[in-house]
C-alpha positions in Angstrom: 2.7 15.7 -47.6 0.2 15.1 -44.6 1.0 12.8 -42.5 -1.6 9.6 -42.7 -2.4 7.4 -40.2 -0.7 4.5 -39.4 1.8 8.4 -39.1 -1.5 9.9 -36.7 -1.6 6.1 -34.4 2.2 6.1 -34.2 2.2 9.6 -32.3 -0.9 8.9 -30.5 0.7 6.0 -29.1 3.6 7.5 -28.4 2.1 10.4 -26.5 -0.3 7.9 -24.3 2.6 5.7 -23.5 4.3 8.7 -22.6 1.9 10.3 -20.4 2.1 6.9 -19.1 4.9 6.5 -17.7 5.4 9.9 -16.7 2.1 9.4 -13.9 2.8 6.2 -13.0 6.8 8.0 -12.2 4.6 10.0 -10.2 2.5 7.4 -8.1 5.7 5.1 -7.6 7.6 8.4 -5.5 4.3 9.3 -3.8 4.4 5.7 -2.8 8.3 6.2 -1.7 7.9 9.4 -0.1 4.9 7.6 2.3 6.7 4.3 3.0 9.6 6.9 4.2 7.3 8.9 6.5 6.2 6.3 7.7 9.6 4.3 8.9 11.3 7.5 9.7 8.3 7.6 12.4 8.3 4.7 13.3 11.7 4.0 14.0 12.0 8.1 16.0 8.8 7.4 17.6 10.9 3.9 19.0 13.8 4.9 20.2 11.3 6.1 23.5 9.7 3.2 24.7 7.9 4.6 27.2 6.1 7.0 24.3 5.7 3.7 22.4 3.5 1.8 25.7 1.4 4.3 26.5 -0.4 4.9 23.2 -0.3 0.9 22.3 -1.5 0.2 26.7 -4.0 3.8 26.1 -6.9 2.3 23.7 -8.3 5.8 23.6 -4.5 6.5 21.7 -4.7 3.6 20.0 -7.9 3.1 18.8 -7.8 6.7 18.3 -5.2 6.7 15.7 -6.8 2.8 13.6 -10.0 4.8 13.1 -8.0 7.9 12.2 -6.0 5.4 9.8 -9.5 4.2 8.2 -10.7 7.7 7.5 -8.3 9.0 5.4 -7.8 6.3 3.2 -12.0 6.3 2.6 -11.7 10.5 2.0 -8.6 10.0 -0.7 -10.0 6.7 -2.1 -13.5 8.9 -2.7 -13.2 11.7 -2.8 -10.1 12.3 -4.1 -11.3 14.2 -6.8 -12.9 17.2 -5.2 -10.0 17.6 -2.9 -7.2 20.2 -3.9 -4.2 18.7 -4.7 -2.6 20.8 -1.6 -5.2 19.3 0.2 -4.7 15.6 -0.9 -1.0 15.6 0.2 -1.6 16.5 3.1 -3.6 14.1 4.1 -1.8 11.2 2.1 1.1 12.6 4.5 -0.8 12.1 7.1 -1.8 8.4 7.0 1.5 8.1 6.1 2.8 9.5 9.8 0.0 7.9 11.9 0.8 4.6 10.1 4.0 5.1 11.2 3.0 5.9 15.3 1.2 2.0 15.0 5.0 1.3 13.4 7.1 2.1 15.8 5.6 -0.9 18.2 7.5 -3.2 15.7 10.7 -2.0 16.2 9.9 -3.3 20.1 8.6 -7.0 18.9 10.7 -7.9 16.3 15.1 -7.9 16.2 16.1 -4.5 14.1 17.6 -7.1 11.5 13.8 -8.6 11.4 12.9 -5.7 10.3 16.2 -4.7 8.0 15.5 -8.1 6.0 11.9 -8.5 6.1 11.6 -4.2 4.2 14.7 -5.4 2.0 12.4 -8.5 0.6 9.0 -6.9 0.5 11.2 -3.8 -1.6 12.7 -7.0 -4.5 9.4 -9.0 -4.6 7.2 -5.8 -4.5 8.8 -4.3 -7.5 9.1 -7.4 -9.4 5.5 -8.0 -9.1 4.1 -4.2 -9.8 7.0 -4.9 -13.0 4.6 -7.8 -13.7 1.5 -5.5 -13.7 3.0 -2.8 -15.1 4.4 -4.5 -18.8 1.7 -7.4 -18.9 -1.0 -7.2 -21.9 -2.8 -10.8 -19.5 -5.9 -9.2 -18.4 -5.4 -9.7 -14.3 -8.8 -8.7 -13.0 -9.4 -13.0 -12.2 -6.2 -12.5 -9.8 -7.3 -9.8 -8.7 -11.2 -11.0 -7.5 -10.2 -14.2 -6.3 -7.4 -11.7 -4.1 -10.1 -9.9 -2.9 -12.3 -13.2 -1.5 -9.4 -14.0 0.3 -7.9 -11.0 1.9 -11.9 -10.7 3.2 -11.4 -13.9 4.7 -8.8 -13.2 6.3 -10.5 -10.7 7.9 -13.5 -12.4 8.4 -10.3 -14.6 10.3 -9.5 -12.3 11.9 -12.6 -10.8 13.3 -13.7 -13.8 14.5 -11.0 -14.7 16.5 -12.3 -11.3 18.7 -15.2 -13.3 20.2 -12.9 -16.8 19.4 -8.9 -16.3 21.2 -8.3 -19.4 20.5 -9.1 -19.5 16.8 -6.2 -18.2 16.2 -3.3 -20.6 17.4 0.3 -20.7 15.9 -0.8 -22.7 13.4 -3.7 -20.2 12.8 -1.4 -16.9 12.2 1.4 -18.9 10.1 -1.1 -20.3 7.7 -2.7 -17.0 8.0 0.0 -15.0 7.0 0.9 -17.2 4.3 -2.4 -15.8 2.7 -1.8 -12.4 3.6 2.0 -13.1 1.6 0.2 -14.5 -1.6 -2.8 -12.0 -1.5 -1.3 -8.9 -1.2 1.4 -10.6 -4.1 -1.1 -10.9 -5.9 -2.6 -7.6 -5.8 -0.3 -5.5 -6.0 0.4 -7.1 -9.3 -3.2 -6.4 -9.8 -3.4 -3.2 -8.2 0.0 -1.9 -10.9 -2.2 -2.7 -13.5 -5.7 -1.4 -12.4 -3.6 2.3 -12.1 -2.2 2.5 -15.0 -5.1 2.9 -16.8 -6.0 6.0 -14.5 -4.0 8.5 -16.8 -5.8 8.0 -19.6 -9.4 9.0 -17.6 -8.1 12.4 -16.4 -6.9 15.5 -19.3 -6.5 17.9 -17.0 -3.0 18.0 -15.4 -4.3 18.9 -11.8 -7.2 16.3 -11.9 -4.0 13.6 -12.9 -1.7 14.5 -10.0 -4.2 13.6 -7.6 -5.3 10.1 -9.3 -1.4 9.7 -9.1 -1.7 9.8 -5.2 -4.9 8.1 -5.1 -2.4 5.1 -7.0 0.1 5.3 -4.7 -2.2 5.4 -1.7 -3.3 1.9 -2.3 0.4 0.2 -3.5 1.3 1.6 -0.7 -1.4 -0.9 1.6 -0.1 -3.4 -1.0 4.0 -2.8 0.6 3.0 -2.1 4.1 0.4 -5.1 3.7 3.1 -7.5 2.3 5.7 -6.5 4.4 3.5 -6.9 8.0 2.7 -10.9 6.6 6.3 -11.4 5.2 8.1 -9.5 9.3 5.3 -12.0 10.9 6.6 -14.9 8.4 10.8 -14.5 8.9 11.2 -12.1 11.3 13.0 -13.1 15.6 10.8 -11.2 18.2 12.6 -9.7 20.4 
């Protein structure tokens, strides 16, 4: 007896669910690898305060690190499918390492207990938000759009602060950190839902693996920005 249309639909649904599960497991593995690279790099570099001070006080090195990070993000976001898998992997690992270099200064500003606490809070919050974005049937597009408006507003205020330093009072910094937590919390759920649809757009295995690196980059950015804002709110300075 030939299978009926309902059987085909069931098989197709199971196949799609399995493909999404496999893809998202790759995304989370890449994301966690990036966080591990950044964390290990930041910790070991922080054990050499002289190196950290040299990097932070030398504008060519400091801004060079920032520029290279931006270039890596733009390259992976815009041309990841044009790269080979090995090149995309290398750029992602290099980006995570560069972030670790800049994050090494956090260990000189905040206590180890504060950094550890902020990291665990961020991890639990991120896991719950990402799970919500993965499982919910609700369209999170409006939330994502609202959070992007908030993100651009934060960037605008910080750019203005470069010309008007008095704008960044303690109250303003606290406000921006609170807004930052809300913005990146919303983006975590929204981006997870958006990334979940990527395996349906790429049928080739190589394309899917490169899309997983791109998805990991997006969630990595959400995680570290959520972490930074939580650290500013609950961190104790040395």
